[in-house]
matplotlib code that plots the C-alpha trace (Angstrom):
import matplotlib.pyplot as plt

x = [18.9, 17.6, 17.3, 15.1, 16.6, 15.3, 14.0, 12.4, 16.2, 15.9, 12.9, 14.0, 11.1, 11.6, 7.7, 7.0, 10.2, 8.6, 5.4, 6.6, 8.5, 5.8, 3.5, 6.1, 6.6, 2.9, 2.2, 5.0, 3.8, 0.3, 1.8, 3.6, 0.5, -1.7, 0.8, 1.1, 0.1, -1.1, -4.4, -4.9, -1.1, -1.8, -5.3, -4.0, -1.1, -4.1, -5.8, -3.0, -2.3, 1.4, 1.6, -1.3, -0.4, -0.8, -1.2, 1.6, 0.0, 0.4, 4.4, 4.4, 2.7, 5.0, 8.0, 6.8, 6.4, 9.8, 10.3, 11.7, 11.2, 9.4, 12.7, 13.8, 10.6, 10.4, 14.0, 13.1, 10.0, 12.5, 14.9, 12.2, 10.8, 14.2, 14.3, 12.6, 11.4, 13.3, 11.1, 8.3, 10.8, 11.7, 7.9, 6.7, 9.8, 10.5]
y = [-28.7, -32.2, -34.0, -37.4, -39.9, -40.9, -44.9, -44.2, -43.3, -46.4, -45.1, -43.8, -41.5, -38.0, -37.2, -40.6, -39.9, -36.4, -37.6, -40.8, -38.4, -35.8, -38.2, -39.8, -36.3, -35.6, -39.0, -38.3, -34.6, -36.3, -38.9, -36.4, -34.2, -37.1, -37.9, -34.5, -34.0, -30.5, -31.1, -27.5, -27.1, -29.9, -28.5, -25.4, -27.0, -28.7, -25.4, -22.8, -21.8, -21.8, -25.4, -27.0, -30.2, -29.2, -31.4, -32.3, -30.1, -27.0, -27.3, -27.9, -24.9, -22.9, -24.1, -23.6, -20.0, -19.6, -20.4, -23.7, -26.6, -29.9, -31.6, -29.0, -28.7, -32.3, -31.8, -29.0, -31.0, -34.0, -31.6, -29.9, -33.1, -34.2, -31.3, -30.2, -26.8, -25.1, -22.4, -25.2, -27.0, -24.2, -23.3, -26.9, -28.4, -26.4]
z = [0.5, 0.5, -2.9, -3.5, -5.8, -9.0, -8.8, -12.4, -14.0, -16.4, -18.1, -21.5, -22.4, -20.8, -20.5, -18.7, -16.5, -15.7, -15.0, -12.9, -10.7, -10.5, -9.3, -6.8, -5.1, -5.0, -3.5, -0.7, 0.2, 0.6, 2.8, 4.7, 5.3, 6.5, 9.1, 10.3, 13.7, 13.4, 11.4, 11.0, 9.5, 7.0, 6.0, 5.2, 3.0, 0.9, 0.2, 0.2, -3.4, -2.9, -1.0, -2.8, -4.7, -8.5, -11.6, -14.2, -16.6, -14.1, -14.5, -18.1, -18.6, -16.1, -17.5, -20.7, -20.5, -20.3, -24.0, -23.4, -25.5, -24.1, -23.4, -21.2, -19.6, -18.7, -17.8, -15.4, -14.1, -13.3, -11.5, -9.4, -8.5, -6.8, -4.4, -1.2, -0.7, 1.9, 2.6, 3.5, 5.7, 7.5, 8.1, 9.1, 10.7, 13.7]

ax = plt.figure().add_subplot(projection="3d")
ax.plot(x, y, z, "-o")
ax.set_aspect("equal")
plt.show()
């Protein structure tokens, strides 16, 4: 699995760090889609619910469902923001 570094590690507030890393990951995803040669595949990535870029609040709600406190939710968002999705990589990076 590939990982993405954390250029915001000096931020002390967990929510702010989670928001910034989430924003960075979404920006990177969008840029990658804009650069894809297969425009149909890029379009599908933007509308498919599994690969559609989701807002920060989606992940707060997703991880909160598991009974985590907010600090733990933010840590999970930070951790997930550093990872690539192996299933998506295999599908699109042939």
